[in-house]
mmJSON file of the N, C-alpha and C atoms, coordinates in Angstrom:
{"data_MODEL":{"atom_site":{
"group_PDB":["ATOM","ATOM","ATOM","ATOM","ATOM","ATOM","ATOM","ATOM","ATOM","ATOM","ATOM","ATOM","ATOM","ATOM","ATOM","ATOM","ATOM","ATOM","ATOM","ATOM","ATOM","ATOM","ATOM","ATOM","ATOM","ATOM","ATOM","ATOM","ATOM","ATOM","ATOM","ATOM","ATOM","ATOM","ATOM","ATOM","ATOM","ATOM","ATOM","ATOM","ATOM","ATOM","ATOM","ATOM","ATOM","ATOM","ATOM","ATOM","ATOM","ATOM","ATOM","ATOM","ATOM","ATOM","ATOM","ATOM","ATOM","ATOM","ATOM","ATOM","ATOM","ATOM","ATOM","ATOM","ATOM","ATOM","ATOM","ATOM","ATOM","ATOM","ATOM","ATOM","ATOM","ATOM","ATOM","ATOM","ATOM","ATOM","ATOM","ATOM","ATOM","ATOM","ATOM","ATOM","ATOM","ATOM","ATOM","ATOM","ATOM","ATOM","ATOM","ATOM","ATOM","ATOM","ATOM","ATOM","ATOM","ATOM","ATOM","ATOM","ATOM","ATOM","ATOM","ATOM","ATOM","ATOM","ATOM","ATOM","ATOM","ATOM","ATOM","ATOM","ATOM","ATOM","ATOM","ATOM","ATOM","ATOM","ATOM","ATOM","ATOM","ATOM","ATOM","ATOM","ATOM","ATOM","ATOM","ATOM","ATOM","ATOM","ATOM","ATOM","ATOM","ATOM","ATOM","ATOM","ATOM","ATOM","ATOM","ATOM","ATOM","ATOM","ATOM","ATOM","ATOM","ATOM","ATOM","ATOM","ATOM","ATOM","ATOM","ATOM","ATOM","ATOM","ATOM","ATOM","ATOM","ATOM","ATOM","ATOM","ATOM","ATOM","ATOM","ATOM","ATOM","ATOM","ATOM","ATOM","ATOM","ATOM","ATOM","ATOM","ATOM","ATOM","ATOM","ATOM","ATOM","ATOM","ATOM","ATOM","ATOM","ATOM","ATOM","ATOM","ATOM","ATOM","ATOM","ATOM","ATOM","ATOM","ATOM","ATOM","ATOM","ATOM","ATOM","ATOM","ATOM","ATOM","ATOM","ATOM","ATOM","ATOM","ATOM","ATOM"],
"id":[1,2,3,4,5,6,7,8,9,10,11,12,13,14,15,16,17,18,19,20,21,22,23,24,25,26,27,28,29,30,31,32,33,34,35,36,37,38,39,40,41,42,43,44,45,46,47,48,49,50,51,52,53,54,55,56,57,58,59,60,61,62,63,64,65,66,67,68,69,70,71,72,73,74,75,76,77,78,79,80,81,82,83,84,85,86,87,88,89,90,91,92,93,94,95,96,97,98,99,100,101,102,103,104,105,106,107,108,109,110,111,112,113,114,115,116,117,118,119,120,121,122,123,124,125,126,127,128,129,130,131,132,133,134,135,136,137,138,139,140,141,142,143,144,145,146,147,148,149,150,151,152,153,154,155,156,157,158,159,160,161,162,163,164,165,166,167,168,169,170,171,172,173,174,175,176,177,178,179,180,181,182,183,184,185,186,187,188,189,190,191,192,193,194,195,196,197,198,199,200,201,202,203,204],
"type_symbol":["N","C","C","N","C","C","N","C","C","N","C","C","N","C","C","N","C","C","N","C","C","N","C","C","N","C","C","N","C","C","N","C","C","N","C","C","N","C","C","N","C","C","N","C","C","N","C","C","N","C","C","N","C","C","N","C","C","N","C","C","N","C","C","N","C","C","N","C","C","N","C","C","N","C","C","N","C","C","N","C","C","N","C","C","N","C","C","N","C","C","N","C","C","N","C","C","N","C","C","N","C","C","N","C","C","N","C","C","N","C","C","N","C","C","N","C","C","N","C","C","N","C","C","N","C","C","N","C","C","N","C","C","N","C","C","N","C","C","N","C","C","N","C","C","N","C","C","N","C","C","N","C","C","N","C","C","N","C","C","N","C","C","N","C","C","N","C","C","N","C","C","N","C","C","N","C","C","N","C","C","N","C","C","N","C","C","N","C","C","N","C","C","N","C","C","N","C","C","N","C","C","N","C","C"],
"label_atom_id":["N","CA","C","N","CA","C","N","CA","C","N","CA","C","N","CA","C","N","CA","C","N","CA","C","N","CA","C","N","CA","C","N","CA","C","N","CA","C","N","CA","C","N","CA","C","N","CA","C","N","CA","C","N","CA","C","N","CA","C","N","CA","C","N","CA","C","N","CA","C","N","CA","C","N","CA","C","N","CA","C","N","CA","C","N","CA","C","N","CA","C","N","CA","C","N","CA","C","N","CA","C","N","CA","C","N","CA","C","N","CA","C","N","CA","C","N","CA","C","N","CA","C","N","CA","C","N","CA","C","N","CA","C","N","CA","C","N","CA","C","N","CA","C","N","CA","C","N","CA","C","N","CA","C","N","CA","C","N","CA","C","N","CA","C","N","CA","C","N","CA","C","N","CA","C","N","CA","C","N","CA","C","N","CA","C","N","CA","C","N","CA","C","N","CA","C","N","CA","C","N","CA","C","N","CA","C","N","CA","C","N","CA","C","N","CA","C","N","CA","C","N","CA","C","N","CA","C","N","CA","C","N","CA","C","N","CA","C"],
"label_alt_id":[null,null,null,null,null,null,null,null,null,null,null,null,null,null,null,null,null,null,null,null,null,null,null,null,null,null,null,null,null,null,null,null,null,null,null,null,null,null,null,null,null,null,null,null,null,null,null,null,null,null,null,null,null,null,null,null,null,null,null,null,null,null,null,null,null,null,null,null,null,null,null,null,null,null,null,null,null,null,null,null,null,null,null,null,null,null,null,null,null,null,null,null,null,null,null,null,null,null,null,null,null,null,null,null,null,null,null,null,null,null,null,null,null,null,null,null,null,null,null,null,null,null,null,null,null,null,null,null,null,null,null,null,null,null,null,null,null,null,null,null,null,null,null,null,null,null,null,null,null,null,null,null,null,null,null,null,null,null,null,null,null,null,null,null,null,null,null,null,null,null,null,null,null,null,null,null,null,null,null,null,null,null,null,null,null,null,null,null,null,null,null,null,null,null,null,null,null,null,null,null,null,null,null,null],
"label_comp_id":["UNK","UNK","UNK","UNK","UNK","UNK","UNK","UNK","UNK","UNK","UNK","UNK","UNK","UNK","UNK","UNK","UNK","UNK","UNK","UNK","UNK","UNK","UNK","UNK","UNK","UNK","UNK","UNK","UNK","UNK","UNK","UNK","UNK","UNK","UNK","UNK","UNK","UNK","UNK","UNK","UNK","UNK","UNK","UNK","UNK","UNK","UNK","UNK","UNK","UNK","UNK","UNK","UNK","UNK","UNK","UNK","UNK","UNK","UNK","UNK","UNK","UNK","UNK","UNK","UNK","UNK","UNK","UNK","UNK","UNK","UNK","UNK","UNK","UNK","UNK","UNK","UNK","UNK","UNK","UNK","UNK","UNK","UNK","UNK","UNK","UNK","UNK","UNK","UNK","UNK","UNK","UNK","UNK","UNK","UNK","UNK","UNK","UNK","UNK","UNK","UNK","UNK","UNK","UNK","UNK","UNK","UNK","UNK","UNK","UNK","UNK","UNK","UNK","UNK","UNK","UNK","UNK","UNK","UNK","UNK","UNK","UNK","UNK","UNK","UNK","UNK","UNK","UNK","UNK","UNK","UNK","UNK","UNK","UNK","UNK","UNK","UNK","UNK","UNK","UNK","UNK","UNK","UNK","UNK","UNK","UNK","UNK","UNK","UNK","UNK","UNK","UNK","UNK","UNK","UNK","UNK","UNK","UNK","UNK","UNK","UNK","UNK","UNK","UNK","UNK","UNK","UNK","UNK","UNK","UNK","UNK","UNK","UNK","UNK","UNK","UNK","UNK","UNK","UNK","UNK","UNK","UNK","UNK","UNK","UNK","UNK","UNK","UNK","UNK","UNK","UNK","UNK","UNK","UNK","UNK","UNK","UNK","UNK","UNK","UNK","UNK","UNK","UNK","UNK"],
"label_asym_id":["A","A","A","A","A","A","A","A","A","A","A","A","A","A","A","A","A","A","A","A","A","A","A","A","A","A","A","A","A","A","A","A","A","A","A","A","A","A","A","A","A","A","A","A","A","A","A","A","A","A","A","A","A","A","A","A","A","A","A","A","A","A","A","A","A","A","A","A","A","A","A","A","A","A","A","A","A","A","A","A","A","A","A","A","A","A","A","A","A","A","A","A","A","A","A","A","A","A","A","A","A","A","A","A","A","A","A","A","A","A","A","A","A","A","A","A","A","A","A","A","A","A","A","A","A","A","A","A","A","A","A","A","A","A","A","A","A","A","A","A","A","A","A","A","A","A","A","A","A","A","A","A","A","A","A","A","A","A","A","A","A","A","A","A","A","A","A","A","A","A","A","A","A","A","A","A","A","A","A","A","A","A","A","A","A","A","A","A","A","A","A","A","A","A","A","A","A","A","A","A","A","A","A","A"],
"label_entity_id":["1","1","1","1","1","1","1","1","1","1","1","1","1","1","1","1","1","1","1","1","1","1","1","1","1","1","1","1","1","1","1","1","1","1","1","1","1","1","1","1","1","1","1","1","1","1","1","1","1","1","1","1","1","1","1","1","1","1","1","1","1","1","1","1","1","1","1","1","1","1","1","1","1","1","1","1","1","1","1","1","1","1","1","1","1","1","1","1","1","1","1","1","1","1","1","1","1","1","1","1","1","1","1","1","1","1","1","1","1","1","1","1","1","1","1","1","1","1","1","1","1","1","1","1","1","1","1","1","1","1","1","1","1","1","1","1","1","1","1","1","1","1","1","1","1","1","1","1","1","1","1","1","1","1","1","1","1","1","1","1","1","1","1","1","1","1","1","1","1","1","1","1","1","1","1","1","1","1","1","1","1","1","1","1","1","1","1","1","1","1","1","1","1","1","1","1","1","1","1","1","1","1","1","1"],
"label_seq_id":[1,1,1,2,2,2,3,3,3,4,4,4,5,5,5,6,6,6,7,7,7,8,8,8,9,9,9,10,10,10,11,11,11,12,12,12,13,13,13,14,14,14,15,15,15,16,16,16,17,17,17,18,18,18,19,19,19,20,20,20,21,21,21,22,22,22,23,23,23,24,24,24,25,25,25,26,26,26,27,27,27,28,28,28,29,29,29,30,30,30,31,31,31,32,32,32,33,33,33,34,34,34,35,35,35,36,36,36,37,37,37,38,38,38,39,39,39,40,40,40,41,41,41,42,42,42,43,43,43,44,44,44,45,45,45,46,46,46,47,47,47,48,48,48,49,49,49,50,50,50,51,51,51,52,52,52,53,53,53,54,54,54,55,55,55,56,56,56,57,57,57,58,58,58,59,59,59,60,60,60,61,61,61,62,62,62,63,63,63,64,64,64,65,65,65,66,66,66,67,67,67,68,68,68],
"pdbx_PDB_ins_code":[null,null,null,null,null,null,null,null,null,null,null,null,null,null,null,null,null,null,null,null,null,null,null,null,null,null,null,null,null,null,null,null,null,null,null,null,null,null,null,null,null,null,null,null,null,null,null,null,null,null,null,null,null,null,null,null,null,null,null,null,null,null,null,null,null,null,null,null,null,null,null,null,null,null,null,null,null,null,null,null,null,null,null,null,null,null,null,null,null,null,null,null,null,null,null,null,null,null,null,null,null,null,null,null,null,null,null,null,null,null,null,null,null,null,null,null,null,null,null,null,null,null,null,null,null,null,null,null,null,null,null,null,null,null,null,null,null,null,null,null,null,null,null,null,null,null,null,null,null,null,null,null,null,null,null,null,null,null,null,null,null,null,null,null,null,null,null,null,null,null,null,null,null,null,null,null,null,null,null,null,null,null,null,null,null,null,null,null,null,null,null,null,null,null,null,null,null,null,null,null,null,null,null,null],
"Cartn_x":[-38.462,-37.683,-36.353,-36.323,-35.11,-34.315,-34.92,-34.29,-34.312,-33.54,-33.643,-32.446,-32.346,-31.196,-31.007,-32.088,-32.12,-32.604,-32.7,-33.023,-32.05,-32.521,-31.713,-30.462,-30.712,-29.638,-28.573,-28.945,-27.991,-27.243,-27.911,-27.282,-26.084,-26.538,-25.624,-24.41,-24.747,-23.599,-22.681,-23.22,-22.355,-21.463,-22.19,-21.443,-20.253,-20.631,-19.458,-18.451,-18.839,-17.802,-16.937,-17.527,-16.636,-15.799,-16.252,-15.284,-14.139,-14.596,-13.52,-12.542,-12.92,-11.9,-11.106,-11.645,-10.893,-9.823,-10.227,-9.261,-8.165,-8.669,-7.582,-6.547,-7.106,-6.221,-5.221,-5.916,-5.072,-3.941,-4.363,-3.341,-2.166,-2.573,-1.659,-0.731,-1.187,-0.478,0.396,0.078,0.91,1.979,1.774,2.712,3.725,3.324,4.242,5.245,4.674,5.395,6.434,5.923,6.845,8.027,7.688,8.601,9.725,9.243,10.199,11.028,10.516,11.349,12.338,11.939,12.856,14.02,13.679,14.74,15.688,15.116,15.977,16.927,16.271,17.133,18.276,17.893,18.914,20.071,19.745,20.699,21.657,20.987,21.733,22.653,22.274,23.043,24.123,23.957,24.954,26.221,25.721,26.628,27.443,26.782,27.42,28.42,28.109,29.051,30.236,29.939,31.148,32.031,31.501,32.208,32.989,32.349,33.07,34.31,34.011,35.09,36.271,35.967,36.916,37.681,37.122,37.682,38.583,38.004,38.808,40.075,40.013,41.28,42.181,41.69,42.536,43.296,42.514,43.028,44.106,43.947,44.948,46.18,46.007,47.055,48.004,47.129,47.811,48.505,47.897,48.541,49.845,49.873,51.14,52.182,51.608,52.691,53.201,52.442,52.86,53.895,53.531,54.434,55.693,55.678,56.802,57.733],
"Cartn_y":[12.777,12.384,11.801,10.592,9.847,10.371,10.671,10.961,12.541,12.934,14.308,15.087,16.331,17.178,17.397,17.429,17.694,16.472,15.209,14.023,13.474,12.51,11.812,11.148,10.419,9.779,10.827,11.897,12.919,13.535,13.657,14.229,13.212,12.037,11.025,10.851,10.962,11.001,12.141,13.249,14.429,14.312,13.739,13.506,12.469,11.51,10.479,11.08,11.9,12.581,13.475,14.123,15.095,14.117,13.11,12.282,11.661,11.24,10.716,11.801,13.091,14.151,14.435,14.351,14.586,13.517,12.361,11.14,11.292,11.673,11.867,12.902,14.042,15.213,14.728,13.915,13.481,12.62,11.762,10.782,11.47,12.468,13.388,14.078,14.627,15.379,14.406,13.199,12.237,11.706,11.545,11.164,12.261,13.424,14.607,14.655,14.458,14.314,13.14,11.989,10.879,11.153,11.771,12.104,13.044,14.079,15.059,14.326,13.413,12.744,11.802,11.123,10.113,10.959,12.15,13.11,13.589,13.966,14.435,13.212,11.928,10.917,10.647,10.674,10.473,11.473,12.732,13.79,13.446,13.115,12.815,11.633,10.502,9.365,9.75,10.614,11.015,11.839,12.736,13.42,12.384,11.448,10.416,9.624,9.306,8.517,9.358,10.693,11.598,11.597,11.793,11.728,10.583,9.44,8.182,7.987,8.342,8.252,9.292,10.374,11.309,10.76,10.243,9.77,8.449,7.796,6.464,6.935,8.059,8.566,9.165,9.771,10.295,9.083,8.038,6.898,6.352,6.253,5.624,6.538,7.829,8.883,8.539,8.592,8.282,7.051,5.988,4.645,4.728,5.308,5.409,6.201,7.33,8.212,7.369,6.516,5.871,4.759,4.013,2.979,3.599,4.786,5.245,6.15],
"Cartn_z":[-69.889,-68.704,-68.909,-69.598,-69.837,-70.956,-72.163,-73.331,-73.633,-74.553,-75.007,-74.533,-74.889,-74.536,-73.11,-72.261,-70.942,-70.052,-70.712,-70.058,-69.158,-68.358,-67.348,-68.066,-69.213,-69.882,-70.413,-70.794,-71.331,-70.165,-69.013,-67.9,-67.339,-67.269,-66.805,-67.718,-69.135,-70.214,-69.866,-69.691,-69.483,-68.16,-67.13,-65.973,-66.083,-66.767,-67.039,-67.933,-68.926,-69.737,-68.918,-68.033,-67.082,-66.335,-65.705,-64.871,-65.753,-67.055,-67.901,-68.096,-68.366,-68.688,-67.324,-66.206,-64.936,-64.789,-64.987,-64.726,-65.896,-67.043,-68.012,-67.829,-67.264,-66.769,-65.639,-64.684,-63.492,-64.096,-65.051,-65.602,-66.284,-67.049,-67.752,-66.733,-65.745,-64.688,-63.967,-63.644,-62.976,-63.943,-65.208,-66.103,-66.295,-66.263,-66.457,-65.142,-63.996,-62.833,-62.92,-63.281,-63.456,-64.423,-65.531,-66.608,-65.959,-65.166,-64.635,-63.55,-62.787,-61.853,-62.572,-63.562,-64.283,-64.801,-65.392,-66.043,-64.899,-63.846,-62.69,-62.142,-62.026,-61.642,-62.597,-63.862,-65.016,-64.865,-64.676,-64.509,-63.187,-62.181,-60.995,-61.202,-61.793,-62.167,-63.008,-64.002,-64.904,-64.027,-63.184,-62.287,-61.479,-60.781,-59.967,-60.744,-62.108,-62.989,-63.272,-63.613,-63.812,-62.602,-61.467,-60.194,-60.069,-60.28,-59.978,-60.959,-62.354,-63.181,-62.858,-62.307,-61.95,-60.711,-59.624,-58.639,-58.93,-59.799,-60.422,-61.002,-61.742,-62.435,-61.436,-60.406,-59.338,-58.653,-58.319,-57.656,-58.465,-59.706,-60.659,-60.549,-60.63,-60.54,-59.287,-58.141,-56.814,-56.681,-57.219,-57.179,-57.993,-59.14,-59.831,-59.183,-58.471,-57.747,-56.651,-55.928,-54.779,-55.115,-56.336,-56.826,-57.4,-58.005,-58.793,-57.962],
"occupancy":[1.0,1.0,1.0,1.0,1.0,1.0,1.0,1.0,1.0,1.0,1.0,1.0,1.0,1.0,1.0,1.0,1.0,1.0,1.0,1.0,1.0,1.0,1.0,1.0,1.0,1.0,1.0,1.0,1.0,1.0,1.0,1.0,1.0,1.0,1.0,1.0,1.0,1.0,1.0,1.0,1.0,1.0,1.0,1.0,1.0,1.0,1.0,1.0,1.0,1.0,1.0,1.0,1.0,1.0,1.0,1.0,1.0,1.0,1.0,1.0,1.0,1.0,1.0,1.0,1.0,1.0,1.0,1.0,1.0,1.0,1.0,1.0,1.0,1.0,1.0,1.0,1.0,1.0,1.0,1.0,1.0,1.0,1.0,1.0,1.0,1.0,1.0,1.0,1.0,1.0,1.0,1.0,1.0,1.0,1.0,1.0,1.0,1.0,1.0,1.0,1.0,1.0,1.0,1.0,1.0,1.0,1.0,1.0,1.0,1.0,1.0,1.0,1.0,1.0,1.0,1.0,1.0,1.0,1.0,1.0,1.0,1.0,1.0,1.0,1.0,1.0,1.0,1.0,1.0,1.0,1.0,1.0,1.0,1.0,1.0,1.0,1.0,1.0,1.0,1.0,1.0,1.0,1.0,1.0,1.0,1.0,1.0,1.0,1.0,1.0,1.0,1.0,1.0,1.0,1.0,1.0,1.0,1.0,1.0,1.0,1.0,1.0,1.0,1.0,1.0,1.0,1.0,1.0,1.0,1.0,1.0,1.0,1.0,1.0,1.0,1.0,1.0,1.0,1.0,1.0,1.0,1.0,1.0,1.0,1.0,1.0,1.0,1.0,1.0,1.0,1.0,1.0,1.0,1.0,1.0,1.0,1.0,1.0,1.0,1.0,1.0,1.0,1.0,1.0],
"B_iso_or_equiv":[0.0,0.0,0.0,0.0,0.0,0.0,0.0,0.0,0.0,0.0,0.0,0.0,0.0,0.0,0.0,0.0,0.0,0.0,0.0,0.0,0.0,0.0,0.0,0.0,0.0,0.0,0.0,0.0,0.0,0.0,0.0,0.0,0.0,0.0,0.0,0.0,0.0,0.0,0.0,0.0,0.0,0.0,0.0,0.0,0.0,0.0,0.0,0.0,0.0,0.0,0.0,0.0,0.0,0.0,0.0,0.0,0.0,0.0,0.0,0.0,0.0,0.0,0.0,0.0,0.0,0.0,0.0,0.0,0.0,0.0,0.0,0.0,0.0,0.0,0.0,0.0,0.0,0.0,0.0,0.0,0.0,0.0,0.0,0.0,0.0,0.0,0.0,0.0,0.0,0.0,0.0,0.0,0.0,0.0,0.0,0.0,0.0,0.0,0.0,0.0,0.0,0.0,0.0,0.0,0.0,0.0,0.0,0.0,0.0,0.0,0.0,0.0,0.0,0.0,0.0,0.0,0.0,0.0,0.0,0.0,0.0,0.0,0.0,0.0,0.0,0.0,0.0,0.0,0.0,0.0,0.0,0.0,0.0,0.0,0.0,0.0,0.0,0.0,0.0,0.0,0.0,0.0,0.0,0.0,0.0,0.0,0.0,0.0,0.0,0.0,0.0,0.0,0.0,0.0,0.0,0.0,0.0,0.0,0.0,0.0,0.0,0.0,0.0,0.0,0.0,0.0,0.0,0.0,0.0,0.0,0.0,0.0,0.0,0.0,0.0,0.0,0.0,0.0,0.0,0.0,0.0,0.0,0.0,0.0,0.0,0.0,0.0,0.0,0.0,0.0,0.0,0.0,0.0,0.0,0.0,0.0,0.0,0.0,0.0,0.0,0.0,0.0,0.0,0.0],
"pdbx_formal_charge":[null,null,null,null,null,null,null,null,null,null,null,null,null,null,null,null,null,null,null,null,null,null,null,null,null,null,null,null,null,null,null,null,null,null,null,null,null,null,null,null,null,null,null,null,null,null,null,null,null,null,null,null,null,null,null,null,null,null,null,null,null,null,null,null,null,null,null,null,null,null,null,null,null,null,null,null,null,null,null,null,null,null,null,null,null,null,null,null,null,null,null,null,null,null,null,null,null,null,null,null,null,null,null,null,null,null,null,null,null,null,null,null,null,null,null,null,null,null,null,null,null,null,null,null,null,null,null,null,null,null,null,null,null,null,null,null,null,null,null,null,null,null,null,null,null,null,null,null,null,null,null,null,null,null,null,null,null,null,null,null,null,null,null,null,null,null,null,null,null,null,null,null,null,null,null,null,null,null,null,null,null,null,null,null,null,null,null,null,null,null,null,null,null,null,null,null,null,null,null,null,null,null,null,null],
"auth_seq_id":[1,1,1,2,2,2,3,3,3,4,4,4,5,5,5,6,6,6,7,7,7,8,8,8,9,9,9,10,10,10,11,11,11,12,12,12,13,13,13,14,14,14,15,15,15,16,16,16,17,17,17,18,18,18,19,19,19,20,20,20,21,21,21,22,22,22,23,23,23,24,24,24,25,25,25,26,26,26,27,27,27,28,28,28,29,29,29,30,30,30,31,31,31,32,32,32,33,33,33,34,34,34,35,35,35,36,36,36,37,37,37,38,38,38,39,39,39,40,40,40,41,41,41,42,42,42,43,43,43,44,44,44,45,45,45,46,46,46,47,47,47,48,48,48,49,49,49,50,50,50,51,51,51,52,52,52,53,53,53,54,54,54,55,55,55,56,56,56,57,57,57,58,58,58,59,59,59,60,60,60,61,61,61,62,62,62,63,63,63,64,64,64,65,65,65,66,66,66,67,67,67,68,68,68],
"auth_comp_id":["UNK","UNK","UNK","UNK","UNK","UNK","UNK","UNK","UNK","UNK","UNK","UNK","UNK","UNK","UNK","UNK","UNK","UNK","UNK","UNK","UNK","UNK","UNK","UNK","UNK","UNK","UNK","UNK","UNK","UNK","UNK","UNK","UNK","UNK","UNK","UNK","UNK","UNK","UNK","UNK","UNK","UNK","UNK","UNK","UNK","UNK","UNK","UNK","UNK","UNK","UNK","UNK","UNK","UNK","UNK","UNK","UNK","UNK","UNK","UNK","UNK","UNK","UNK","UNK","UNK","UNK","UNK","UNK","UNK","UNK","UNK","UNK","UNK","UNK","UNK","UNK","UNK","UNK","UNK","UNK","UNK","UNK","UNK","UNK","UNK","UNK","UNK","UNK","UNK","UNK","UNK","UNK","UNK","UNK","UNK","UNK","UNK","UNK","UNK","UNK","UNK","UNK","UNK","UNK","UNK","UNK","UNK","UNK","UNK","UNK","UNK","UNK","UNK","UNK","UNK","UNK","UNK","UNK","UNK","UNK","UNK","UNK","UNK","UNK","UNK","UNK","UNK","UNK","UNK","UNK","UNK","UNK","UNK","UNK","UNK","UNK","UNK","UNK","UNK","UNK","UNK","UNK","UNK","UNK","UNK","UNK","UNK","UNK","UNK","UNK","UNK","UNK","UNK","UNK","UNK","UNK","UNK","UNK","UNK","UNK","UNK","UNK","UNK","UNK","UNK","UNK","UNK","UNK","UNK","UNK","UNK","UNK","UNK","UNK","UNK","UNK","UNK","UNK","UNK","UNK","UNK","UNK","UNK","UNK","UNK","UNK","UNK","UNK","UNK","UNK","UNK","UNK","UNK","UNK","UNK","UNK","UNK","UNK","UNK","UNK","UNK","UNK","UNK","UNK"],
"auth_asym_id":["A","A","A","A","A","A","A","A","A","A","A","A","A","A","A","A","A","A","A","A","A","A","A","A","A","A","A","A","A","A","A","A","A","A","A","A","A","A","A","A","A","A","A","A","A","A","A","A","A","A","A","A","A","A","A","A","A","A","A","A","A","A","A","A","A","A","A","A","A","A","A","A","A","A","A","A","A","A","A","A","A","A","A","A","A","A","A","A","A","A","A","A","A","A","A","A","A","A","A","A","A","A","A","A","A","A","A","A","A","A","A","A","A","A","A","A","A","A","A","A","A","A","A","A","A","A","A","A","A","A","A","A","A","A","A","A","A","A","A","A","A","A","A","A","A","A","A","A","A","A","A","A","A","A","A","A","A","A","A","A","A","A","A","A","A","A","A","A","A","A","A","A","A","A","A","A","A","A","A","A","A","A","A","A","A","A","A","A","A","A","A","A","A","A","A","A","A","A","A","A","A","A","A","A"],
"auth_atom_id":["N","CA","C","N","CA","C","N","CA","C","N","CA","C","N","CA","C","N","CA","C","N","CA","C","N","CA","C","N","CA","C","N","CA","C","N","CA","C","N","CA","C","N","CA","C","N","CA","C","N","CA","C","N","CA","C","N","CA","C","N","CA","C","N","CA","C","N","CA","C","N","CA","C","N","CA","C","N","CA","C","N","CA","C","N","CA","C","N","CA","C","N","CA","C","N","CA","C","N","CA","C","N","CA","C","N","CA","C","N","CA","C","N","CA","C","N","CA","C","N","CA","C","N","CA","C","N","CA","C","N","CA","C","N","CA","C","N","CA","C","N","CA","C","N","CA","C","N","CA","C","N","CA","C","N","CA","C","N","CA","C","N","CA","C","N","CA","C","N","CA","C","N","CA","C","N","CA","C","N","CA","C","N","CA","C","N","CA","C","N","CA","C","N","CA","C","N","CA","C","N","CA","C","N","CA","C","N","CA","C","N","CA","C","N","CA","C","N","CA","C","N","CA","C","N","CA","C","N","CA","C","N","CA","C","N","CA","C"],
"pdbx_PDB_model_num":[1,1,1,1,1,1,1,1,1,1,1,1,1,1,1,1,1,1,1,1,1,1,1,1,1,1,1,1,1,1,1,1,1,1,1,1,1,1,1,1,1,1,1,1,1,1,1,1,1,1,1,1,1,1,1,1,1,1,1,1,1,1,1,1,1,1,1,1,1,1,1,1,1,1,1,1,1,1,1,1,1,1,1,1,1,1,1,1,1,1,1,1,1,1,1,1,1,1,1,1,1,1,1,1,1,1,1,1,1,1,1,1,1,1,1,1,1,1,1,1,1,1,1,1,1,1,1,1,1,1,1,1,1,1,1,1,1,1,1,1,1,1,1,1,1,1,1,1,1,1,1,1,1,1,1,1,1,1,1,1,1,1,1,1,1,1,1,1,1,1,1,1,1,1,1,1,1,1,1,1,1,1,1,1,1,1,1,1,1,1,1,1,1,1,1,1,1,1,1,1,1,1,1,1]
}}}
């Protein structure tokens, strides 16, 4: 009943093993989603930085034009 290849302990062990695998798979999927989101945010930040520097350069040119 309790031990053996079809005993209660083996069934419980199998069940726990399956639960561990599901949690591990969920953890990996969540980490993958987080990694994708971080990369997307990093790309967006880079675009905004480029825009800022471009606008800053235009403002400098405009200021020089107005003063000159």
